[in-house]
N, C-alpha and C positions, 0 to 999 in steps of 0.2 A: 503493499500500500503507500501511495506517497500523496504527499500534501504539495499543492504549489499555491503561493501567495503572490499577490500581484496589488503593487500600490500605484494606482495613478492619477494624475490630476490634470481634466480635460480643461481646456481653457473656458472661462465663467460663461462666455455665451453658446459654450457648445456641451456643457454637462449633460442637460437635460436629452440632448441629441443621444450624447453617449449611453445614457440609461435605456434609450427608447430603442437603442439598436443594439444592444444586449440583451432585451426581452426579446427581441425577434428571434435571437438564435437561441435562446436557452432549452427550448424543448428539444431543437437539432443534436444539442451538445447531451441531453439527459439520453438522448435515445442512442447516442455511441456506445460502442462498448468499452466498458471499463470504468464509466462515470458513474461515479458515488454520489458527488455533491460538487454542485456549480452556484456558487451565490454573489450577488454583488451587494455591498453596504456603502455607507457614507461612515468618514472618520468622524468621531467623537469631538476630534479636538478642532480640526479643519474642515468645514462643510463643503469644500470645494474638493477634497481628498476624496477618492472612492478607493475600495478594497474588494476585490475578488479572492474569494475562498474557493480552492477546488480539491477533490478529492477523487484519486483515482487508484484503480485495482495495480496498476504497473506503471512502471516508466514508458512500457512500450504502449500502453493504451494513452498516455497523455502526449507522446510525442505523435503518433498516428492524429489525435485529436487537434493537433497545431497544423495539419498537414490538409484537412478536409477541406471541402471546397465552400463551405460556410463561413469557416472561419479566415481562408485567405481572403474572401470578400469582405469579411468584418474588418481586418486589417487595414484594407486598402481603403475602406470606406471613412473609419477611424481615424487615419493617420493626420489628417488636417485639422484634426480638432485639438490636436497637442502641440506645446511649444517644448516639452521636457520628455525624457524618456521615462517609462514606467518601471518600477523595480519588483523586479520578479527575484522569489526566493523559494527554493525546493528543497523538501524533506523528506526521507526514508521514515516511515514509522516503523518502528519494531513494535511487533504485538507479542507480547509475554503472556502466557497463560498462566491463571491463577488456580491452586485446587480448594 
């Protein structure tokens, strides 16, 4: 299992555009093999900052997600809405069984 977090700050005039575009693809993403969670949140510290939380069954599933047609189109669509790069962090989840 892996978790991917993305911190992104769209230009103020495009924040709602980004939220709308995210909601347009969410069902497609959840339909992808390996998608466990895919959520968008607003920062509690900075209203302009958005936080994406993703959970995938494997690194391969997450990598495949990034190459789907809907994600390639999504990235092209949102590119002009940002003047700073998003900060992505990837975590490997170690699952321990308790007795």
